[in-house]
N, C-alpha and C positions, 0 to 999 in steps of 0.2 A: 514116576515122572511128574514134575510140577505142572499144575494147570495154570493157564493165563486167563484172566477175566477177559471176556470179549471186548469190553471198553478199552482196556489197556492194549489188547492186540490191535484194535482199529487205530488207536492213537499212534502206536509204534510203527505200524505198517505205513500209515500216511506220512509220518515223519521221515522214516528211512527212505521211502520212495522219493520224496522231495529233496532230501539231502543228496541222494545219488544223482538226481537230475540236475543239481546245481553244485558243481565241484567247489566253487568258491565258498559255499556255505558249509560243506562238510570239512573243508580245510580250516575254516574259522573255528568250527566246533572242536576239531581235533587239537587245534592250537590252544584253545581254552583248557582242554583236558590236560595236555602236556605241560601247560604253564602252571597248573594247580596241583598236579599229582605226580610224584616221582615214582611211586610203586603202587601195585595193586592194593596193598594193605591200607593205603591212604584213603581209598574210596570209602566214604561214609555218607549216609543220607543227609546229615546236616551240612556237610561240605558240598554235596551235589546240589542241594537247594540254593546255594549261594552263587552258582554258575549262571551268570546273566544271559549269556548267549544260548546255553543249553535250554534255559527256561523260555527264551524267546522262540526257539525252534519248536518246543513242545506246545506253546500257546498258539503258534501259527498253524501247527498241524491240527490242533483241536478246532481251530477256526475253519480250516479248509475241509477237514474230515470230521465233522462233529459226531462222536460215537453215540450221543444221546440225541435222538432225532427231535423229540418234542420238548418244549420248555415246560416250566412248572405251570400247573393248572391254577388258574385264578377264578374267583367267583365275583361277578359284578355286584357292587354294593347296592343296598336298597335305594330306590329312586332311579336306577339305571345309569347309563354312562354313554357319552359320545366317544367312540374309538375310531380314529381315522375318518372322521366325518360321518360315521354311521351310528344310528341309535341302537344300543344294545340293552335289552330289558334286564331288570334286576334278577339276581340268582342264576344268570346264564354263565356257564363255564366257558372260559376263554383261554387260549394259549397261542403261542406262535412257534413255528418251527425254527430251530436254530439255523438251519441251512439258509433259509430265506433272509434272516437277519444278517448272517455273516457274508452272504454273497451280494448284499445290497450296496451299491456304490454310494448311497446316502450315508452309510456307516463306515465303509472301508473303501478307500480309493484303490484302484487296481485290485479289486476283490478276488480275481481269479489267479493272482500272482502269489507265490510263496515268498512273502516279504518279511523276513525276520526283523528288519530294521524298524518296522512299525512299533514293535514292542519295546525296543531300546530307545525309541525316539531319536534315532540317528538318521532317518531317511526323510528329507524334506518333502518328498512326494507324498508321504503318508502323514504329514504333520496334522492334518485335520481329522484323522480317523477317530471314530467314537469308540475308543477301547472299552468303555464301560458297557457297550452293547454286547460284549463278549462275556456271556454267562454260561459256560458249557455245562455246569451242573445245577443251574437255576439260582442257587443262593447258598450261603453258608461258607464254612471254612475251606472247602475244597475248591472254591472259585479263585 
């Protein structure tokens, strides 16, 4: 039996839960699949990566259920740094929990809502969302 990495299992569980909770979203996702694939053999990673709505669903699931709890560790530069109005001495290790960032209304309006439109930029209610605050894997090509 194939093993599933816990990060992937968390992502898919959160995504499936929300898709089942919002029938309009699962209908839209199925419509995207049916509109792009005629048969099972057509499924390929490259083509799947081009599905905008599916990717919006996955990004939103990563935002609501971040499988990596803590962000990338950083070290304060020589001379120290002001962070959110507080003095932090040099060489201090700092990080921020993804959950705090993703649930902050300063970054995401209606932060508790599974809103796929925020990633497609089709929902005016989420027009001011700070999508660059979403860094589920910290940095690099996986983001």
